N, C-alpha and C positions, 0 to 999 in steps of 0.2 A: 587437602590431605585427609581431612576428617571423612569426606565422602568416599575417598578411595579406600580408607580403612574399613568403612562400613560395608562397602561392596565386597571387600575381601572376606569379611565376616559372613556376609550373605552366602557367598560361594561355598564357604566351609560348612555352613548349616545345611545347604542343599545337599552337599555330598554326604554328610552324616545321615540325613534322613533317607537318602537313597540306599546307603549301606544297611540301614535298619529295615529296609523294605517296607516302608510305610509311606502314607500319603503326605505330601508337603505342598505348600502354596507354589504357584508358578513363579518363574523368574520375573515376569512382569509385575507380580504382586510385590516381590522383594524390591525390585528397582523402583517401583512407584513409591514405596515406603521410604527408600533411601533418598529419593529426590524430594519428597515431602519434608523430611528432616532437614534437608539443605535449603528449604525455603521455596521450592518449586512446586507447581501444580501441573499434573498431567491431565489433559483433556482430549477427548476425541474431536476431530474436525467435523463439524456438522455437514452432512451431504444434502444436496438440494432435494433429493427424493425422500429424505427423512425430516425435512424442515418442519413439517406439521407436528412432529414429535418433539423436536428440540426448541423450536421457535413458533409455537402455535398462534401467536398474535400476528405473524407476518402474512401478507397477501399471497394467494396462490399464483398471481401473476409474477410476483417477485421470485418465487421458487422456480418458475419456468425460466426466467431470465438468468437466475443464478446457475441453473443446470447448464445453460449455454456457455457461460463465462468461467465457471469454476475451474475447469481444467487448465486455464491459462492465467491464473492469478494465485498469489500467496496471501491475498487480502482476506481478512476475516469476514464472516457473514455480516457482522454489525457495520463494518465500513462499506461493504458492498451495498447494504440496504440504505445507508446514508447517501451514497452516490445515486442510487436508483431514485430515491425520494427527491434528491436535489434536482435531477433531470426533470422529473415530473413538476417540481415547483417552478422552475424557470419557464417551462412551457405553459403551465396553468396561469401564471401571473404575467406572462408576456414580457419577461426580461429580455432585452435585446442583447445580441452578442453571440460569440462562438463558444465552443467547448474546448478547453485546453488541459492537457495532461503532460506534466514533466516527469519523466521517469516511468516508462510503461512496461518494462520487462517483456512478457510475451503478449501483452495487449489486452488482458482480461478485463480490466476496468473500463478501458475505452470501448471494448466490445459491448459491455453491459450498457454503457451510455448510448452508444449508437443504436443498439437494439431497442432501447426504451424510446428514443426519439423517433425511430422508424414506426414503432407501434402506435405512437401518438400522432403520426402523420406529419411530423415536423422534421423535414430533411432540408430545411433552408440554411441550417447552421453548418459551418465548417468545423470539423473535429481535427484539432492539432495534436499530434503525437511527437513529443520531443524526447530524444534519447540518443546515446552514442551508438546504440545497437551493436555494441561490442563489450557490454558489461559496465560496471560502475567506473566512474572516473576516480583518479587517485585521491585518497583522503588526506586530511591534514591532522595535526596533533589535536585539533578541536573535536575530531569525530570519534567519540567514545560511546559505546553502547550503554544501556541502562545497567547491565551487569558489570561494567567497568572494562570491557574489551576495547583496547586501543588498536583500531584496525590498521593504522599506519605502521605499527610495529611488526605486523606480519604480512604487509601488502606484497612484498617481493615474491612470496610463495603463493599468496592468494590470487593474484591477478592472472595467473595462468591456469587456474583450476576452474574450468567452465561449469563444473557440477556443484561448486560451492554456492549455497543460496545467498550468501552475502554479496558475491560478485554480480548476481542477477544477469547472467549472460543470455541474450537472445538476439539473433541477427534479424536484419530487416525483412528478408523473405518469410521468416517465421511469423513476424508480427503482421505482415500483409495478409498472410493466409488466415491468421486469427480474425482480422478485421473483415475479411471477405465473408465470414460466417454471419455477419450482422445483416447482410442484405442492404446496407445503407449505401446511398449514392456514392460511387467510387470517387468521383471527382470532387466530392465534398470532404474527403479525408486527406489531410496533409501530413507527411512524414518528414520531420526535420532532424537530420542526422548530425551529431556532433555534441560537444559539451554545450550546455545552455549558456555558459559564460561567453561562448564564441558565436552562437547562433541567434541569441536574443539580445537586443530588440530588432536587429536587422530583418529577421523573419518572425513576425508576430502580428496577430490581428489587432486592429484598432480598438475593438470593443469585445469584451469577454463577459459571458453570462455565468460560466461555471469554470472555476480554476482549481485543478487538483494537483498538488505538489507531492512528489514521491521520489525525490532524488537523495534523500537521507543526509547528505553532508552539509556542513555549515556554508561553505562558499557558494555552492549551487543554490541552496535554499534562499540565502540572503539576496543573491542576484535575481532570482525569480520574483521575490517579493518586491524588490526595488523597481524592477522593470515592468512587471505584469499586474501587481495589485492596483496601481493607479488606473489601469485599463479595465479593471473589473467594474461592471455597471452597478449603479445603486440598485439594490435588490438582488444582486448576483451573489453567488455562493463560493466561498473558499473552503477547500478541504485540505487539511494537512495530514498526511499519512504517517509521518515519522516523529511527531512531536514528543511522544512518550518514550519511544525506543532509542532515539539517538540524541545525545546532548548537543551535537552540532546543529541539528535542525531546530531544536528547542531554543538554543541561544540565538540563532539567526532570527527566528520569529519574534522572540521577546525583545531583542535589540531593535528590530525594525519598528515594531509597534510602540516601543517606548518613546520613540521620537515622532510618532504619528499624532496629528491633532485630534483624531477621533479613533482611539484604540478600540477594537471590537472585543466583545465577549467571545472567548473561544470555548465552545461547548464540547464536552468530552463525548466521544462516540464509543470508544473502548479504551484499553490501556495505552494505546499509542495515537489513535486518530483524534483529530479535533476539527470542528466545523464552525463557521460563522457566516452570517448574512451581512453583507455590506449595507449599512443603513444610510450612510451619507458619503459625500465625496471627500 
């Protein structure tokens, strides 16, 4: 309510300044100020062709890879860079196993990984893409956003809105078209359709070098960790996309590793992403 009142005040000030025929700040200036007072920060999404200005420490090769993948992902530059470096790490250190992504949306992250592997001359690995290819599965009461949004409370209206970013709707032909842009060997790309709780472990690789989890919810994340983390090779990399943004994903991760004999250090990538290297079995 405080934010709504402030925006109403902003509109009134804009109208008064127009009536007085004098210059005033733009609406974006006012809205940015209102959001700042409410505890939010507005930032531009860095584009690949401007990366040398916003992230001058990152390699030109990564900027090229990001330019290819960015139209097909909602993932931050920092998380995409972590994935790109993870791919290069498993290749450089010879970690055996496949690349697995659970929750792919339009396929941008897997596209980045496939492109990186192809450029490294490493097309021996199978890339596994797990998704419903019909949008997010139904959440539970445990699936609450960082801002307190309980998705289950509005799921009945959300599940039919294919444009809502929370639903993450993308069908299989769309994702196949995305992955074709990588030039990666087509028969080395596996698409596994359905809820991960239903498809894993029946359809899963025996050995994983890179495991990226991005299904947001508690039930799916917990299932993925229980079934796939034991298959992650020593020296392999786990990336958690939603640890900071969704309480369900965080709880599933913390609970799983609380009972693990060798709990890893989860390194922060950005406000939501976490990464770890598996040091022992």
